[in-house]
C-alpha positions in Angstrom: 12.7 14.8 -8.8 10.9 11.5 -8.1 7.5 11.3 -6.5 7.3 9.0 -3.4 4.5 6.5 -3.3 3.8 4.0 -0.5 2.2 0.6 -1.3 0.6 -0.9 1.8 -0.3 -4.5 1.8 -0.8 -7.6 3.9 0.9 -10.3 1.8 -2.3 -12.0 0.8 -2.8 -13.2 -2.8 -4.8 -10.1 -3.8 -2.0 -7.9 -2.4 0.8 -9.9 -4.1 -1.0 -9.7 -7.5 -1.6 -5.9 -7.0 2.1 -5.5 -6.1 3.1 -7.2 -9.3 0.8 -5.2 -11.5 1.8 -2.0 -9.8 5.5 -2.7 -10.5 4.6 -3.0 -14.2 2.7 0.3 -14.2 4.6 2.9 -12.3 7.6 4.4 -14.2 10.7 3.9 -11.9 12.2 7.1 -13.3 9.3 9.1 -12.0 8.3 7.2 -8.8 10.0 5.8 -5.8 7.7 3.1 -4.3 8.1 2.0 -0.7 6.4 -1.4 -0.1 5.0 -1.8 3.5 3.8 -5.2 4.6 1.5 -4.3 7.4 1.4 -7.9 8.7 5.1 -7.6 9.4 5.2 -3.9 10.3 2.3 -3.5 12.6 3.8 -0.3 13.9 3.0 1.3 10.6 -0.8 0.6 10.6 -1.5 4.0 12.3 0.6 5.7 9.6 -1.5 4.0 6.9 -4.7 4.9 8.6 -3.6 8.5 8.9 -2.9 8.5 5.2 -6.6 7.5 4.5 -6.0 3.7 3.9 -9.1 1.7 4.8 -8.2 -1.6 3.3 -5.2 -3.2 1.6 -3.8 -3.3 -1.0 -3.6 0.5 -1.2 -1.3 3.0 -2.8 -0.7 6.4 -1.2 0.4 8.8 -3.8 0.6 12.6 -3.5 -1.2 12.4 -0.1 -4.1 10.5 -1.4 -5.0 6.8 -0.8 -6.0 4.7 -3.7 -7.6 1.4 -2.8 -6.8 -1.5 -5.1 -9.3 -4.4 -5.0 -9.9 -5.6 -1.5 -7.7 -8.0 0.4 -8.2 -7.1 4.0 -9.7 -4.3 6.1 -7.1 -2.2 7.9 -9.0 -2.9 11.2 -8.1 -6.6 10.8 -4.4 -5.7 10.8 -4.6 -3.9 14.1 -5.4 -7.0 16.0 
């Protein structure tokens, strides 16, 4: 059974680079990764926040948020 991961991002250059690196690192036979562009899916900002995301890019895996570099604070995406 595959583990679900959610990659939250805002489409900025930092996020795009992290997304490319992430794709190269996670084994697709073990993980299903959902990519959520919070700039386009503002209705999912609360979901990201509830998962512990403070800034993007971030990966939520097994219920834990892992912050990758720093592209934008989640609060900036709420506006």
